[in-house]
C-alpha positions in Angstrom: -80.7 -83.3 -23.3 -82.8 -84.7 -19.9 -83.6 -88.2 -19.2 -87.7 -88.9 -19.0 -88.7 -90.4 -15.6 -91.9 -93.4 -16.6 -93.3 -95.7 -15.1 -96.8 -97.2 -14.2 -98.6 -97.4 -12.0 -97.6 -100.0 -9.4 -94.3 -99.0 -9.8 -95.3 -94.9 -9.0 -98.1 -96.7 -6.0 -94.8 -99.4 -5.0 -92.7 -96.2 -4.4 -95.0 -93.7 -2.8 -96.2 -96.8 -0.1 -91.9 -97.0 -0.2 -92.3 -93.2 0.9 -95.7 -93.9 3.4 -93.5 -96.1 5.5 -95.0 -99.4 7.0 -94.4 -99.2 10.5 -97.2 -97.1 12.4 -95.2 -95.0 15.6 -95.7 -91.7 15.9 -92.3 -90.7 13.4 -93.5 -92.6 10.8 -97.3 -91.3 11.2 -95.8 -87.6 11.1 -93.4 -88.7 8.0 -97.3 -90.0 6.1 -98.9 -86.8 6.9 -95.6 -84.4 6.0 -96.4 -86.9 2.6 -99.4 -85.9 2.8 -99.0 -82.0 2.5 -96.4 -82.7 -0.1 -98.6 -84.3 -2.3 -102.0 -81.6 -2.0 -99.2 -79.1 -2.3 -97.8 -80.6 -5.5 -101.1 -81.6 -7.2 -102.2 -77.6 -6.2 -99.4 -75.9 -7.6 -97.8 -77.8 -9.9 -100.0 -79.5 -12.0 -102.4 -78.3 -15.2 -106.3 -77.9 -13.9 -106.4 -81.5 -16.4 -104.1 -83.0 -14.7 -105.3 -81.7 -11.3 -108.9 -83.3 -12.3 -107.8 -85.9 -13.4 -106.0 -87.3 -10.7 -108.6 -85.9 -8.0 -110.9 -88.1 -9.9 -108.5 -91.2 -10.4 -107.2 -91.6 -7.1 -109.3 -89.2 -4.4 -112.8 -90.1 -5.9 -111.7 -93.7 -7.5 -113.0 -93.3 -10.7 -112.2 -95.6 -13.5 -109.6 -94.2 -16.9 -113.3 -95.0 -18.7 -115.6 -93.1 -16.7 -113.7 -90.3 -16.4 -113.3 -90.5 -19.6 -117.1 -90.2 -20.3 -117.1 -87.1 -17.1 -115.2 -85.0 -19.7 -116.1 -86.3 -23.0 -112.6 -87.1 -23.9 -110.7 -90.0 -25.1 -110.0 -93.0 -22.5 -106.3 -92.8 -23.9 -106.6 -88.9 -23.5 -106.8 -89.5 -19.2 -104.7 -92.3 -19.5 -101.8 -90.4 -20.7 -103.1 -87.4 -18.7 -102.5 -89.6 -15.6 -98.7 -90.9 -16.7 -97.7 -87.6 -17.2 -99.7 -86.1 -13.3 -97.1 -89.5 -11.6 -94.3 -88.2 -13.6 -94.6 -84.7 -12.3 -95.4 -85.7 -9.0 -92.5 -88.4 -8.4 -90.1 -85.7 -9.9 -91.2 -83.0 -6.5 -91.6 -85.6 -4.7 -88.2 -87.1 -4.9 -86.2 -83.9 -4.2 -88.2 -84.3 -0.7 -87.4 -88.1 0.4 -85.1 -89.8 -2.8 
């Protein structure tokens, strides 16, 4: 039986920040760019259409859960669950590259 990895948004963002490195040198810039490319590939290829749509609205467009729910005409709890599932999936793939 596999154990599900689950964490909240602050922990997710913290883990990504740790991967992104806080220094501003050439090596860190290259690593940040690699992370961006991998994230884009994961979002494009490994998330479901709904997860992709919600993640793009939430992280890239800066919409809130309630606003996304209104746009997509779904329950806010569905948006929250979808974001959580997408974070878990993204982190699962990211850990193979960096952790």
